[in-house]
Each structure stands twice: as C-alpha cells, then as structure tokens.
C-alpha positions in Angstrom: -25.0 -13.9 29.5 -27.9 -15.5 27.7 -28.1 -16.2 24.0 -29.5 -13.5 21.6 -33.2 -14.6 20.1 -34.2 -12.7 16.7 -38.1 -12.7 16.7 -40.5 -11.2 14.1 -42.8 -8.2 15.5 -46.8 -8.3 15.6 -48.9 -5.5 16.0 -49.1 -6.2 19.7 -45.4 -5.2 19.9 -45.9 -1.7 18.7 -45.9 0.0 22.0 -42.9 -1.6 22.9 -41.3 -0.6 19.5 -42.2 2.7 19.8 -40.3 3.0 23.1 -37.0 1.2 21.6 -37.7 3.0 18.3 -38.0 6.9 19.9 -34.6 5.8 22.2 -32.4 4.7 19.9 -33.4 7.6 17.0 -33.0 10.2 19.6 -29.9 9.0 20.8 -28.6 8.8 17.2 -29.6 11.9 15.7 -30.2 14.3 18.7 -26.9 15.8 18.1 -27.6 17.0 14.6 -31.3 18.1 15.2 -32.7 21.1 16.9 -34.6 20.0 20.2 -38.1 20.9 18.3 -37.2 19.1 15.0 -36.5 16.2 17.0 -39.7 16.2 19.2 -41.8 16.6 16.1 -40.0 13.4 14.5 -40.2 11.5 17.2 -44.2 12.1 17.7 -44.9 11.4 14.2 -42.5 8.8 12.9 -42.9 6.7 16.1 -47.0 7.4 16.8 -48.5 4.0 17.2 -50.9 4.5 14.6 -48.1 4.8 12.2 -46.0 1.8 13.9 -48.8 -0.6 13.5 -49.6 0.5 10.1 -46.1 -0.2 9.2 -45.8 -3.8 10.9 -48.8 -4.7 9.4 -47.7 -3.8 5.8 -46.8 -6.7 3.7 -43.4 -5.0 2.5 -42.0 -4.4 5.8 -40.6 -6.8 8.2 -39.9 -5.5 12.0 -37.7 -7.8 14.1 -36.7 -7.7 17.7 -33.0 -8.8 19.0 -33.7 -10.3 22.8 -31.5 -11.1 25.3 -32.7 -12.6 28.4 -36.1 -11.6 27.3 -35.1 -8.0 27.0 -35.2 -6.0 23.8 -31.5 -5.2 23.1 -32.2 -4.0 19.4 -34.6 -4.1 16.6 -34.5 -4.2 12.5 -36.8 -3.0 10.0 -36.9 -4.4 6.4 -38.8 -2.7 3.7 -39.1 -4.3 0.1 -41.3 -3.3 -3.2 -43.3 -0.1 -2.5 -42.3 0.1 1.4 -38.7 0.9 -0.1 -38.0 4.4 0.7 -34.6 4.8 -0.4 -32.8 5.1 -3.8 -34.4 2.7 -6.2 -32.2 3.0 -9.1 -29.3 1.0 -9.4 -26.6 2.7 -11.4 -23.7 0.3 -12.8 -20.6 0.6 -15.1 -18.8 -2.2 -16.8 
C-alpha cells in the first residue's frame, strides 16, 4: 500500500472533481432524497462551470487525497464570503 499524497486542485482538475464529487454525494445522500431531487442537485451542484468557478474562488480551496496516482477523496475549505454555513458564534460564559 502506497502513501497518501494531498494536493491542491487547479481548474484542470474540475472534470475529475465532478466525477468523485457526484459519486460521493450520491452515495452519502441518495437514501434520504428522491431520485428526481438527487439528479437535479447533481446536475446543478456538480456542473463543470460551477466547479471551475469554485476552484477559482480565492475564498475556497479544494484538495485531492491521492494514493498510487488514484484519487481516494477530496476536501473543500471555504472561508470569508464563500462560507455558506452558519456564520454567527454564540457563546455563553
């Protein structure tokens, strides 16, 4: 078994990102969605144009985990304006 290499994506990686992104999203979420909703999201959320724009976004970073020249996973980091999750922190002392 080889070692795992982490490398940052470029726009040239968009097609491969589309493949692994669609596959992992479908495997993870298809059980709780209708086929129609899943296909709609996969087409919109993983279009080449959308992925290339996200890769080019200075507030987002994509990485592939590679082993023996094969992609075994990916990671997306969002910061600043690209962060879509809850942005407020609530803390009690």
